[in-house]
N, C-alpha and C positions, 0 to 999 in steps of 0.2 A: 947674650943670654935671652931665654923666652921670656914674654912679659905677663907677669901674673893678674890673672883675671879675679877680684877680689868679691864676693856675694854676700846677698846681707846676713846669712847665717853665719858666719867668720869662711866656707871653704875659698881655697885656692886652687886655681887652676891654670897651670903654665903652660898658656899653649897662644901663641901669638895669633892666629889663625880664628880663635873663640873672639865672638862678638859679644864682647862683654854688654854692650846696652840692651840686648836680644836678652839674654839671661835673667839681667836684673829686669825687663819686662817680667818677664816668665815668674820672677821670683813676685813681683804687683800682683800678677794675676792668682796665685797661691796665697797671697793675704788672705782672698775673701774665701768663707769656708761656710760650712751649714751655720754655724754658730756665730760667723760676722758676714753675712749678704750685702751688709752696708757700712760704709768707712767714711767716714770724714778724710779730710787730710792729712791731720795729723797721726789720726790711727794707722792708717797706712801707712806712711814714714815710720810711726815706735813697731810698726808689726813686719816691715820690711828690712829697718835699721839701717836705709837710705836717707840723706838729709830732705828735709822738708820739701826744697826747692826740686830736688831730682825727682824725689815720688811724685811732684806735680809735673812735670814734664814728662814722666810715663803713662799717668794716669790721661794726662789729656791727648797723649800719642795713641794710648788703645779706645780712647773716646773719638778719634777722629779714624782710627780702623772702624769703628761701630760697633765694638767690644766690652764696652762701658759707655754710663750714660751720670751725668751729674744733675742734681734736682736742687742746686744753691745749697746745697748744705750738706751732702753726701754720694759716694758715687756706688756704685752698683755695677756688678756685671750685665749684660745683655745676652738675652738667648742669639744672638750668633758665636759666642763663641762656640757653642755647641756644635757648628756643622767644621769647627775644626779637628773634634774628632770624630766629627760623622764623616769626613773625607775619605780615610782612609780606611773605615769599615765598609765604604761603598765600595770599593776595589774590588773588597770580597765577594764570591760568587754567596749564590742562598744558600745552599749548601751545608760552604764553612760559618755564616753566621750560623745556620740551625743548627750543625750538628753537636754543639757541648749540651744547648738547651733538649735536644733532645736523647742525648745519653743519658742526660739529671732526669728525664721524661721518665726512660726504662728502669733509672734504678729504682724510681718513689715507685712505680708500678707492679715492674717484673715482668714487666710483657712489652712484646715487639712494637718498637715504634715507626713510622714511615712519614716523607714527607714529601709531597709530590704536586704537579702541575697540570694545569689545564693546556692541553695541544691540539687544537681541534675541536676534535669531538671524542677523543682519548685522555686518560691522563697517564701521563709519564712518571716512572717510581723515579724521583732523584737521590732519597737516603732512605737506609735502613738500619735500623742498632737495637741491639738488645737478645730478645731470646729467639731467634728465627725456629731455634729446634722445635720448639713447640707450636708450629704453624706448618703445616703439610703440604699448603699450596705454593708454588713454586715462583716466587716476585722474588725480583731483585734488581740491582740500580740500574734502569732501564727499559726494565718490565713495563710494557702497554698494555691499558686496560679501557674497554668503553667506558666513560666518563659518568654514565648513569646507573652504573651497578654497585661499585662499590661506596661508602659510607665517606672517602676522603673524594673519589670524584664527586660527589652529589653535593658536599661542601663547598665547591669550586664552582657546581653551576649556578649556586643559592647567589653566589656573588654576580653574575652578568646579572646587565640590566633586562627588561620582561622583552624586551626586541632582541637581544642575543640572546635569551633562552628560546624564545618561541625561533629562531632559526636552527637552534641546534635541533629542537624538537621535529623540524621541517627537515633533516636532514636524513638521506636513506641510509647514514647508520645507525641514526635512532631509530626508525621504523624497523630495520632488519633485528635490533637488540630485543626492540617489544614483540616484535612478534614473538623469538625462543625466549624470553622472560617473563611476557605477558604484563611488564608495566606498561599501563599507557600514557600519553599525553598528561589526561588528567590524574592520573595517580602522581606522576614526575613533575607536576604545576605544584600541586596539596604537597608534596615533601616539601619542597622549595619555598614554598609559602611559610612551610613551618620550623625550618632549616635557619631562618630569614628571623623568627620570632625568638626559635629559642636560642640561637645560636649554636647550634651541633647539633649533628647527626647519629643514628644506631642503624645499623645495620647489621641483621641477621640471616648467616647462610647461603648466602647471594654470590659469591666467589666459589665457597665448597661447605657442603654440608659440616656442620660441627665448628663451623667459624664466626665468629662474629666481632665488629671492631665501632667504635666512637670513633668521630672526627671534628675538626673543627678548621674552622679557616685561617689564616695568617693575612691580616692584611701591612701594607705598607702604612707610610706614616702620612697618606694624600685618605687613607681608608680603602684603597681598592685591595680589592680579593686576590693576591698572587700566588698564592698555592696552599694545600690542604697538608691538615695533618691528623692521623692518627692512630690509637691504639686497639691491635687486635689481638685477640686470643681464642683459644677451642674453649668450646661450650661445655667440652665436658672432658674426660683423662684429668689432667696434675690440675690442683684446685690454683688456681690465682692466688696472686697477693693479696689485692683486690678485686671486688665485682665487677664486672667489666663499667656500671654505670656510676659504680663509688671513685671511679677514675676522670672521670666529666673536670672536676675543679683543675685539677693538678695538667690536663690536657689543656682547656682553655687559657688555663696562666701562662704554660709554655709555649702556646701559638700566639698570646699577646706580649711576650717576652719578646720572642724572635720579630715581631711587628715592628715591637720600641727599637730594635735592633739593626734595621734597615733604615739608613739615609735615604731620604726624601727623594733623592736625585737615584736609586737603587735600580739597577737593571736587571731584569730577572731572563 
């Protein structure tokens, strides 16, 4: 007959392969919540339904693992517990982490939302969701564009160090684009300075006549800019749900949420 595993909330799991102590440890972790961030030993035992001695052993085990701390009166969970959740998140690609946020942003503003990262002197589009029928320019996942042209490229350039930006400006690719577009090195440096101060970028009719976009940087948990997020819209024709600049608070909030969901060891 299989063993029965009894948990603190009277659940019974008949499985001889289940590690009862691990399940009980998870129940102790769940005893802490927003309303109970600190618990005494008696309070933890009461909330789990375990004996006082068993609860103490489980809490001491969590402390040994660095997942809980004790100040002499109360136990609390430590921030290292977050690493358990972010460990699985770190295995996701940037696109997978960003997709639900991009879809939500597109629903909020009724516009096309794109995600792109810097690759040498170009940006490469990783994700596009929303209403591409409203944008005539042909962009798709994998499309590459000189980084100095679109808003989404300029916010990634703003994440470079001054030395890295100077190296980009000195590149043959930028000099060629500068001749074509009239965007000088001084213009780009000034634009980057404004983006760094403001936190977002607005570009109108650079990629295509009648097309405007706003973009914001996505930063990982170390503060490094790893990608750009933008909302694009035609400047004429069908009326947008929001005026483009009105989407900026939604855009920057989505970019922050994506960055918050990236583990500190996430590889882009």
